C-alpha positions as a Markdown table, in Angstrom:
| # | Residue | x | y | z |
|---|---|---|---|---|
| 1 | Met | -39.5 | 25.4 | -77.4 |
| 2 | Thr | -40.5 | 23.0 | -74.6 |
| 3 | Lys | -38.9 | 19.9 | -73.2 |
| 4 | Lys | -40.7 | 16.8 | -72.2 |
| 5 | Ile | -40.1 | 15.0 | -68.9 |
| 6 | Ser | -41.7 | 12.0 | -67.5 |
| 7 | Leu | -43.4 | 11.4 | -64.2 |
| 8 | Ala | -44.2 | 9.4 | -62.1 |
| 9 | Ala | -47.0 | 9.1 | -59.1 |
| 10 | Val | -46.8 | 6.4 | -56.3 |
| 11 | Gln | -50.5 | 5.6 | -54.5 |
| 12 | Met | -49.9 | 3.2 | -51.4 |
| 13 | Asn | -52.2 | 1.5 | -49.1 |
| 14 | Ala | -51.4 | 4.1 | -45.7 |
| 15 | Gln | -52.2 | 1.0 | -43.0 |
| 16 | Pro | -49.0 | 1.5 | -40.7 |
| 17 | Ala | -46.1 | -1.6 | -41.4 |
| 18 | Leu | -43.1 | -1.7 | -40.3 |
| 19 | Val | -40.0 | 0.6 | -42.1 |
| 20 | Ser | -38.5 | -1.9 | -43.6 |
| 21 | Asp | -41.7 | -3.5 | -45.3 |
| 22 | Arg | -43.1 | -0.3 | -46.4 |
| 23 | Leu | -39.6 | 0.5 | -48.1 |
| 24 | Ala | -39.7 | -2.9 | -49.7 |
| 25 | Arg | -43.3 | -2.4 | -51.2 |
| 26 | Ala | -42.4 | 1.1 | -52.1 |
| 27 | Gly | -38.5 | 0.3 | -54.0 |
| 28 | Asn | -40.9 | -2.6 | -55.8 |
| 29 | Leu | -43.4 | 0.4 | -57.5 |
| 30 | Val | -40.4 | 2.6 | -58.2 |
| 31 | Ala | -38.2 | 0.0 | -60.2 |
| 32 | Gln | -42.0 | -0.4 | -62.4 |
| 33 | Ala | -42.3 | 3.4 | -62.6 |
| 34 | Val | -38.9 | 3.4 | -63.9 |
| 35 | Gln | -39.2 | 0.6 | -66.0 |
| 36 | Asn | -41.7 | 2.5 | -67.6 |
| 37 | Gly | -39.3 | 5.8 | -68.5 |
| 38 | Ala | -40.4 | 7.7 | -65.3 |
| 39 | Glu | -37.4 | 10.2 | -64.6 |
| 40 | Leu | -39.3 | 11.7 | -61.4 |
| 41 | Val | -41.3 | 9.6 | -59.0 |
| 42 | Val | -43.3 | 10.8 | -56.2 |
| 43 | Leu | -44.0 | 8.8 | -53.4 |
| 44 | Pro | -47.5 | 9.4 | -50.8 |
| 45 | Glu | -47.0 | 11.6 | -47.5 |
| 46 | Leu | -45.2 | 9.2 | -44.6 |
| 47 | Phe | -45.0 | 6.5 | -47.2 |
| 48 | Asn | -42.3 | 5.0 | -44.8 |
| 49 | Thr | -44.6 | 4.3 | -41.8 |
| 50 | Gly | -48.1 | 4.6 | -43.0 |
| 51 | Tyr | -50.3 | 7.1 | -41.5 |
| 52 | Glu | -52.2 | 7.0 | -38.0 |
| 53 | Tyr | -52.2 | 9.2 | -34.8 |
| 54 | Ala | -50.4 | 7.4 | -32.5 |
| 55 | Asp | -47.6 | 7.8 | -29.9 |
| 56 | Asn | -44.9 | 5.6 | -31.8 |
| 57 | Asn | -45.3 | 8.7 | -34.5 |
| 58 | Tyr | -42.6 | 10.3 | -32.2 |
| 59 | Thr | -40.1 | 7.3 | -31.9 |
| 60 | Leu | -40.6 | 6.8 | -35.7 |
| 61 | Ala | -38.8 | 10.1 | -36.8 |
| 62 | Glu | -35.6 | 9.8 | -38.4 |
| 63 | Ser | -32.5 | 11.7 | -38.8 |
| 64 | Leu | -30.8 | 12.9 | -42.1 |
| 65 | Asp | -28.9 | 9.9 | -42.1 |
| 66 | Gly | -31.9 | 7.3 | -41.3 |
| 67 | Pro | -33.0 | 4.5 | -42.7 |
| 68 | Thr | -35.8 | 6.1 | -45.1 |
| 69 | Leu | -33.4 | 8.9 | -46.6 |
| 70 | Thr | -30.4 | 6.6 | -47.0 |
| 71 | Trp | -32.7 | 4.3 | -49.3 |
| 72 | Met | -33.9 | 7.5 | -50.7 |
| 73 | Arg | -30.7 | 8.3 | -51.9 |
| 74 | Gln | -29.6 | 4.6 | -53.3 |
| 75 | Thr | -32.8 | 4.5 | -55.0 |
| 76 | Ala | -32.4 | 7.4 | -57.0 |
| 77 | Ala | -28.5 | 6.8 | -57.6 |
| 78 | Gln | -29.6 | 3.0 | -58.8 |
| 79 | His | -32.5 | 4.3 | -61.3 |
| 80 | Asn | -30.6 | 7.4 | -62.5 |
| 81 | Ile | -34.1 | 9.5 | -61.2 |
| 82 | Phe | -35.0 | 11.9 | -58.9 |
| 83 | Leu | -37.2 | 10.9 | -56.3 |
| 84 | Ala | -39.8 | 12.6 | -53.6 |
| 85 | Gly | -42.0 | 11.4 | -50.7 |
| 86 | Thr | -42.0 | 12.6 | -47.0 |
| 87 | Leu | -41.4 | 10.9 | -43.5 |
| 88 | Phe | -41.1 | 12.6 | -40.1 |
| 89 | Leu | -38.0 | 14.2 | -39.4 |
| 90 | Leu | -35.9 | 14.7 | -36.3 |
| 91 | Asp | -34.1 | 17.9 | -36.7 |
| 92 | His | -32.2 | 19.0 | -34.0 |
| 93 | Glu | -34.7 | 20.7 | -31.9 |
| 94 | Asp | -38.1 | 19.2 | -33.0 |
| 95 | Ile | -40.1 | 17.2 | -35.1 |
| 96 | Tyr | -41.2 | 17.7 | -38.9 |
| 97 | Asn | -43.5 | 16.6 | -42.0 |
| 98 | Ala | -40.5 | 16.6 | -44.1 |
| 99 | Leu | -40.8 | 16.2 | -48.3 |
| 100 | Phe | -37.8 | 15.4 | -49.6 |
| 101 | Leu | -36.8 | 15.5 | -53.4 |
| 102 | Ile | -33.5 | 13.4 | -54.0 |
| 103 | Gly | -31.7 | 13.8 | -56.9 |
| 104 | Pro | -29.7 | 10.6 | -58.7 |
| 105 | Gln | -26.2 | 12.5 | -57.8 |
| 106 | Gly | -27.1 | 12.7 | -54.4 |
| 107 | Gln | -28.8 | 16.4 | -54.9 |
| 108 | Gln | -31.1 | 17.3 | -52.2 |
| 109 | Trp | -33.9 | 19.3 | -51.4 |
| 110 | Arg | -36.0 | 19.9 | -48.5 |
| 111 | Tyr | -39.8 | 21.3 | -47.7 |
| 112 | Asn | -41.6 | 21.4 | -44.4 |
| 113 | Lys | -45.0 | 21.1 | -44.2 |
| 114 | Asn | -46.4 | 24.3 | -43.8 |
| 115 | Tyr | -49.9 | 23.3 | -42.5 |
| 116 | Pro | -50.5 | 19.9 | -39.5 |
| 117 | Trp | -53.6 | 19.3 | -40.5 |
| 118 | Met | -56.2 | 19.1 | -37.1 |
| 119 | Trp | -54.7 | 16.4 | -35.1 |
| 120 | Glu | -51.3 | 15.8 | -36.9 |
| 121 | Arg | -50.1 | 19.3 | -34.7 |
| 122 | Ala | -49.7 | 16.7 | -31.9 |
| 123 | Tyr | -47.1 | 15.0 | -33.5 |
| 124 | Tyr | -44.9 | 18.1 | -35.5 |
| 125 | Arg | -44.3 | 21.4 | -35.8 |
| 126 | Ala | -45.1 | 23.3 | -38.7 |
| 127 | Gly | -42.8 | 25.0 | -41.3 |
| 128 | Asp | -43.0 | 28.7 | -42.5 |
| 129 | Asn | -41.0 | 28.6 | -46.0 |
| 130 | Ile | -41.3 | 27.2 | -49.3 |
| 131 | Thr | -39.0 | 25.3 | -51.3 |
| 132 | Ile | -37.7 | 25.3 | -55.2 |
| 133 | Ala | -35.7 | 22.5 | -56.0 |
| 134 | Asp | -33.6 | 24.3 | -59.4 |
| 135 | Thr | -33.0 | 20.8 | -60.9 |
| 136 | Pro | -32.2 | 19.8 | -64.5 |
| 137 | Leu | -35.5 | 18.5 | -64.8 |
| 138 | Gly | -37.1 | 22.1 | -64.3 |
| 139 | Lys | -37.5 | 24.3 | -61.2 |
| 140 | Ile | -39.9 | 22.0 | -59.1 |
| 141 | Gly | -41.9 | 23.8 | -56.0 |
| 142 | Met | -43.2 | 21.1 | -53.2 |
| 143 | Leu | -46.3 | 20.6 | -51.1 |
| 144 | Ile | -47.6 | 18.4 | -48.7 |
| 145 | Cys | -51.5 | 17.7 | -48.4 |
| 146 | Trp | -53.7 | 20.3 | -46.6 |
| 147 | Asp | -51.2 | 22.9 | -47.8 |
| 148 | Val | -52.9 | 22.6 | -50.8 |
| 149 | Ala | -55.8 | 24.2 | -49.3 |
| 150 | His | -53.9 | 27.9 | -49.1 |
| 151 | Pro | -54.5 | 29.7 | -51.9 |
| 152 | Ala | -51.5 | 32.0 | -50.0 |
| 153 | Leu | -49.3 | 29.6 | -50.3 |
| 154 | Trp | -49.4 | 29.1 | -53.9 |
| 155 | Ser | -49.2 | 32.3 | -54.7 |
| 156 | Arg | -45.8 | 32.5 | -52.8 |
| 157 | Tyr | -44.6 | 29.9 | -56.2 |
| 158 | Ala | -46.2 | 32.3 | -58.8 |
| 159 | Gly | -43.5 | 32.6 | -61.5 |
| 160 | Lys | -40.9 | 31.1 | -60.3 |
| 161 | Ile | -41.4 | 27.2 | -60.8 |
| 162 | Asp | -42.4 | 25.2 | -63.9 |
| 163 | Leu | -43.2 | 22.4 | -62.0 |
| 164 | Met | -45.2 | 21.8 | -58.7 |
| 165 | Leu | -45.0 | 17.7 | -56.8 |
| 166 | Val | -47.7 | 17.4 | -53.7 |
| 167 | Ser | -47.3 | 14.6 | -52.0 |
| 168 | Ser | -50.5 | 13.5 | -49.8 |
| 169 | Cys | -52.3 | 10.6 | -47.7 |
| 170 | Pro | -55.2 | 12.5 | -46.7 |
| 171 | Pro | -58.4 | 10.6 | -45.3 |
| 172 | Lys | -61.8 | 11.4 | -45.8 |
| 173 | Ala | -62.1 | 13.5 | -42.4 |
| 174 | Ser | -65.6 | 14.6 | -43.9 |
| 175 | Asp | -66.8 | 11.2 | -44.0 |
| 176 | Leu | -65.1 | 10.4 | -40.6 |
| 177 | Thr | -67.1 | 7.8 | -38.3 |
| 178 | Phe | -66.2 | 7.9 | -34.4 |
| 179 | Thr | -66.9 | 4.4 | -33.1 |
| 180 | Phe | -66.6 | 3.9 | -29.3 |
| 181 | Pro | -66.2 | 1.1 | -26.7 |
| 182 | Asp | -70.2 | 0.2 | -26.4 |
| 183 | Gly | -70.3 | 0.1 | -30.7 |
| 184 | Ser | -71.8 | 3.2 | -31.1 |
| 185 | Arg | -71.1 | 4.9 | -34.4 |
| 186 | Val | -71.1 | 8.5 | -35.0 |
| 187 | Met | -70.5 | 9.6 | -38.3 |
| 188 | Ala | -68.7 | 13.4 | -38.9 |
| 189 | Gly | -70.8 | 14.3 | -41.7 |
| 190 | Asp | -74.2 | 14.1 | -39.8 |
| 191 | Ala | -73.0 | 16.0 | -36.7 |
| 192 | Gly | -75.0 | 19.1 | -37.6 |
| 193 | Leu | -75.0 | 21.7 | -39.7 |
| 194 | Ile | -71.2 | 22.8 | -39.7 |
| 195 | Pro | -69.7 | 18.9 | -40.1 |
| 196 | Arg | -72.5 | 19.0 | -43.5 |
| 197 | His | -71.4 | 22.2 | -44.9 |
| 198 | Ile | -67.5 | 21.0 | -44.8 |
| 199 | Lys | -68.6 | 17.9 | -46.4 |
| 200 | Ser | -71.0 | 19.5 | -49.0 |
| 201 | Thr | -67.6 | 21.4 | -50.2 |
| 202 | Ala | -64.8 | 18.9 | -49.7 |
| 203 | Ala | -65.1 | 16.4 | -52.5 |
| 204 | Glu | -62.4 | 18.2 | -54.9 |
| 205 | Thr | -60.0 | 19.1 | -52.0 |
| 206 | Phe | -57.1 | 16.8 | -54.0 |
| 207 | Gly | -59.0 | 16.8 | -57.0 |
| 208 | Leu | -60.3 | 19.7 | -59.5 |
| 209 | Asn | -59.8 | 22.3 | -56.6 |
| 210 | Leu | -56.3 | 21.7 | -56.7 |
| 211 | Arg | -55.6 | 21.7 | -60.0 |
| 212 | Asn | -56.8 | 24.7 | -60.3 |
| 213 | Gln | -54.0 | 26.1 | -58.6 |
| 214 | Ala | -51.3 | 24.5 | -60.4 |
| 215 | Ala | -53.7 | 25.8 | -63.9 |
| 216 | Thr | -53.4 | 29.5 | -62.4 |
| 217 | Leu | -49.9 | 29.1 | -62.1 |
| 218 | Gly | -49.6 | 27.4 | -65.5 |
| 219 | Val | -47.4 | 24.5 | -64.2 |
| 220 | Pro | -47.9 | 20.6 | -64.5 |
| 221 | Val | -49.1 | 19.1 | -60.9 |
| 222 | Val | -48.0 | 15.6 | -59.6 |
| 223 | Asn | -50.4 | 14.6 | -56.5 |
| 224 | Thr | -50.0 | 11.2 | -54.6 |
| 225 | Thr | -52.1 | 10.4 | -52.0 |
| 226 | Gly | -52.6 | 6.6 | -49.7 |
| 227 | Thr | -55.9 | 4.2 | -49.8 |
| 228 | Gly | -57.0 | 1.8 | -48.1 |
| 229 | Leu | -59.0 | 1.8 | -44.1 |
| 230 | Phe | -57.6 | 4.8 | -41.9 |
| 231 | Leu | -58.5 | 3.8 | -38.5 |
| 232 | Ser | -56.9 | 5.3 | -35.7 |
| 233 | Ala | -57.2 | 6.5 | -31.9 |
| 234 | Ile | -57.2 | 10.3 | -31.8 |
| 235 | Pro | -55.3 | 12.6 | -29.4 |
| 236 | Met | -57.1 | 14.4 | -26.7 |
| 237 | Pro | -60.2 | 12.3 | -27.5 |
| 238 | Lys | -63.0 | 14.3 | -25.3 |
| 239 | Leu | -61.9 | 17.9 | -26.6 |
| 240 | Ser | -61.7 | 16.6 | -30.1 |
| 241 | Leu | -65.4 | 15.3 | -29.7 |
| 242 | Ala | -66.7 | 17.9 | -27.6 |
| 243 | Ala | -65.9 | 20.4 | -30.8 |
| 244 | Tyr | -68.6 | 18.5 | -32.5 |
| 245 | Thr | -71.1 | 19.6 | -29.9 |
| 246 | Ile | -71.3 | 23.1 | -31.1 |
| 247 | Ser | -73.3 | 22.1 | -33.7 |
| 248 | Arg | -74.5 | 19.1 | -32.1 |
| 249 | Pro | -75.2 | 19.2 | -28.4 |
| 250 | Asp | -76.9 | 15.6 | -28.3 |
| 251 | Leu | -73.6 | 14.6 | -28.8 |
| 252 | Trp | -72.4 | 15.2 | -25.2 |
| 253 | Arg | -73.8 | 11.7 | -24.0 |
| 254 | Tyr | -70.8 | 10.1 | -26.0 |
| 255 | Leu | -68.5 | 12.1 | -23.9 |
| 256 | Pro | -67.6 | 9.8 | -20.7 |
| 257 | Met | -66.9 | 7.0 | -23.9 |
| 258 | Thr | -63.9 | 9.0 | -25.4 |
| 259 | Glu | -61.3 | 6.5 | -23.4 |
| 260 | Gly | -61.4 | 3.9 | -26.4 |
| 261 | Leu | -62.7 | 6.4 | -29.2 |
| 262 | Arg | -61.5 | 5.2 | -32.7 |
| 263 | Val | -62.3 | 7.2 | -35.8 |
| 264 | Glu | -62.4 | 5.5 | -39.4 |
| 265 | Ala | -62.6 | 6.8 | -43.0 |
| 266 | Gly | -61.5 | 6.4 | -46.4 |
| 267 | Tyr | -58.8 | 8.1 | -47.7 |
| 268 | Phe | -59.0 | 10.8 | -50.7 |
| 269 | Gln | -58.0 | 8.8 | -53.7 |
| 270 | Asp | -56.3 | 11.4 | -56.1 |
| 271 | Thr | -53.2 | 10.0 | -57.0 |
| 272 | Tyr | -52.5 | 12.0 | -60.7 |
| 273 | Ile | -50.4 | 13.4 | -63.5 |
| 274 | Ala | -51.9 | 16.5 | -64.6 |
| 275 | Asp | -50.9 | 19.1 | -67.2 |
| 276 | Ala | -50.5 | 22.9 | -67.4 |
| 277 | Gln | -54.0 | 23.5 | -68.0 |
| 278 | Gly | -55.4 | 21.3 | -65.3 |
| 279 | Lys | -56.2 | 18.5 | -67.3 |
| 280 | Val | -55.6 | 14.5 | -66.0 |
| 281 | Leu | -53.0 | 12.9 | -68.2 |
| 282 | Ala | -53.0 | 9.7 | -65.7 |
| 283 | Gln | -54.2 | 8.4 | -62.6 |
| 284 | Val | -54.4 | 5.6 | -60.1 |
| 285 | Ala | -57.5 | 3.6 | -59.9 |
| 286 | Pro | -59.0 | 4.1 | -56.3 |
| 287 | Gly | -58.1 | 1.1 | -54.1 |
| 288 | Ala | -55.3 | 0.4 | -55.9 |
| 289 | Glu | -51.6 | 0.2 | -54.6 |
| 290 | His | -49.9 | 1.3 | -57.8 |
| 291 | Tyr | -48.5 | 3.8 | -59.9 |
| 292 | Val | -48.8 | 5.8 | -63.2 |
| 293 | Val | -46.3 | 7.2 | -65.6 |
| 294 | Ala | -47.3 | 10.5 | -67.9 |
| 295 | Glu | -45.1 | 12.4 | -70.1 |
| 296 | Thr | -45.6 | 16.2 | -69.9 |
| 297 | Lys | -44.1 | 19.5 | -71.4 |
| 298 | Ile | -42.4 | 22.1 | -69.4 |
| 299 | Pro | -42.0 | 25.5 | -70.9 |
| 300 | Glu | -38.4 | 26.7 | -71.7 |
| 301 | Ser | -38.9 | 29.7 | -69.4 |
| 302 | Thr | -40.7 | 29.8 | -66.4 |
| 303 | Pro | -44.3 | 30.7 | -66.8 |
| 304 | Gln | -45.8 | 33.6 | -65.4 |
| 305 | Pro | -49.8 | 34.0 | -63.8 |
| 306 | Ser | -51.6 | 36.3 | -65.2 |
| 307 | Thr | -54.4 | 36.3 | -62.5 |
| 308 | Pro | -54.6 | 36.2 | -58.2 |
| 309 | Gln | -54.5 | 32.5 | -57.2 |
| 310 | Pro | -58.5 | 31.8 | -56.7 |
| 311 | Ala | -60.6 | 31.0 | -53.8 |
| 312 | Phe | -59.8 | 27.4 | -52.7 |
| 313 | Gly | -63.4 | 26.5 | -52.6 |
| 314 | Ile | -64.1 | 24.6 | -49.3 |
| 315 | Ser | -65.9 | 25.4 | -45.8 |
| 316 | Pro | -64.4 | 28.3 | -43.9 |
| 317 | Phe | -65.2 | 26.2 | -41.1 |
| 318 | Ala | -62.8 | 23.5 | -42.2 |
| 319 | Tyr | -60.2 | 26.5 | -41.8 |
| 320 | Met | -61.5 | 27.1 | -38.5 |
| 321 | Phe | -61.7 | 23.6 | -37.1 |
| 322 | Asp | -57.9 | 23.6 | -38.0 |
| 323 | Glu | -56.7 | 27.0 | -36.4 |
| 324 | Phe | -58.4 | 25.9 | -33.1 |
| 325 | Ala | -56.7 | 22.3 | -33.3 |
| 326 | Asn | -53.2 | 23.4 | -33.9 |
| 327 | Thr | -53.8 | 25.8 | -31.4 |
| 328 | Val | -54.9 | 23.1 | -28.8 |
| 329 | Phe | -52.7 | 20.4 | -30.3 |
| 330 | Ala | -49.1 | 22.5 | -29.8 |
| 331 | Pro | -48.2 | 22.0 | -25.9 |
| 332 | Leu | -49.2 | 18.4 | -26.5 |
| 333 | Tyr | -46.7 | 18.1 | -29.3 |
| 334 | Arg | -44.3 | 20.0 | -27.2 |
| 335 | Asp | -44.7 | 18.0 | -23.9 |
| 336 | Ser | -44.7 | 14.7 | -25.7 |
| 337 | Val | -41.5 | 15.0 | -27.8 |
| 338 | Arg | -40.0 | 16.3 | -24.5 |
| 339 | Thr | -40.9 | 13.4 | -22.9 |
| 340 | Val | -39.4 | 11.0 | -25.7 |
| 341 | Tyr | -35.9 | 13.2 | -26.1 |
| 342 | Gly | -35.3 | 15.7 | -23.3 |
| 343 | Ser | -36.1 | 19.4 | -22.1 |
| 344 | His | -34.3 | 20.5 | -25.1 |
| 345 | Met | -36.8 | 19.9 | -27.7 |
| 346 | Ala | -39.8 | 22.2 | -29.3 |
| 347 | Pro | -38.6 | 25.4 | -27.8 |
| 348 | Leu | -41.0 | 28.1 | -27.8 |
| 349 | Thr | -41.6 | 30.3 | -30.8 |
| 350 | His | -41.8 | 33.7 | -30.8 |
| 351 | Gln | -45.1 | 33.2 | -31.8 |
| 352 | Thr | -45.7 | 31.2 | -29.2 |
| 353 | Trp | -44.4 | 33.8 | -26.5 |
| 354 | Arg | -46.6 | 36.4 | -27.9 |
| 355 | Trp | -49.6 | 34.4 | -27.7 |
| 356 | Thr | -49.1 | 33.3 | -24.4 |
| 357 | Ala | -48.2 | 36.7 | -23.1 |
| 358 | Gly | -51.4 | 37.8 | -24.9 |
| 359 | Met | -53.8 | 35.1 | -23.1 |
| 360 | Ala | -52.1 | 35.6 | -19.9 |
| 361 | Leu | -52.6 | 39.7 | -20.7 |
| 362 | Ala | -56.2 | 39.0 | -21.2 |
| 363 | Gly | -56.7 | 37.0 | -18.1 |
| 364 | Ile | -55.1 | 39.7 | -15.9 |
| 365 | Leu | -57.9 | 42.2 | -17.7 |
| 366 | Gly | -60.3 | 39.8 | -16.7 |
| 367 | Phe | -59.4 | 39.5 | -13.4 |
| 368 | Val | -59.4 | 43.4 | -12.5 |
| 369 | Leu | -62.4 | 44.2 | -14.8 |
| 370 | Gly | -64.4 | 41.2 | -12.6 |
| 371 | Arg | -63.5 | 42.5 | -9.4 |
| 372 | Arg | -64.1 | 46.2 | -10.0 |
| 373 | Leu | -67.8 | 45.2 | -11.6 |
| 374 | Arg | -68.1 | 42.4 | -8.2 |
| 375 | Ser | -67.0 | 45.9 | -6.1 |
| 376 | Lys | -69.4 | 48.5 | -7.8 |
| 377 | Ala | -71.9 | 45.8 | -7.1 |
């Protein structure tokens, strides 16, 4: 026996705007989806603010009783639906990119993004848990954007969920263009062998690759993305550009111009609903701020995967760059959030202490070894 549920995926222009304006736009889309039968509506990542790398991200973080979650609770109750979307959440001592699923009776489930992508780590801390929402619609797993590229994270949901929802707003980083104050433009995909390899494997990140992960679990999936033009400054621009010089040394000449550096790109526009076999049932057209509704089947018993999660299919260099960025931008996040909210914020984790101690030990050993080598010489 199976049951049918009606799902909606919403795609929104990701240009930053006032929270009140974006909530009003989201409300119109939700209302239209409900009129077309939606029981569960999924909004894109940071639907309430838009997507940008900016210092005001820290002050945009909201509490559990802030305007966005209040709006989500009211909207879910008004339409008698389940409603999902992410926001910057100010939670005691840290900021998280948190995906909330809100039920019509005020039920609430939260998932913190496990893998901040690149520059995002400058604005919030990574989570480390999965979330399974046990709802009348079924057991629902939750992921945010770059999380989908980590098969081990999908494996943690294996055999435990009936449906996966993913809230995303990913700029097309492989097509990123650096723009400099003098008018010069450099496309990241042309910045040498490594960026070209990343670009060649990135196209299906939120399309076929994502659907294959869900199909291995045997569950339908809803994925939402943003649309429009991504145009932003970036944190630590000199260091960010220097990373590209590994494969294209001639970019060094641009380092003195990074003070006014901006990046621009489009977005991956893969807002769709797919069934348990990975077949797309409905998809929002590229460029549209719109929604789709589709009915899918949920089995009575939770599906059990018969094979391990497959490799994701994108370049290992993408993960290497991301690991580097997460290490580099964590101290910037800590200093910035403490400047805004106080010295009690962003306490060091055990992992950070171990990493710091390891680096200090390596530095001491290097110093001692250097002294001995010099003395022998």
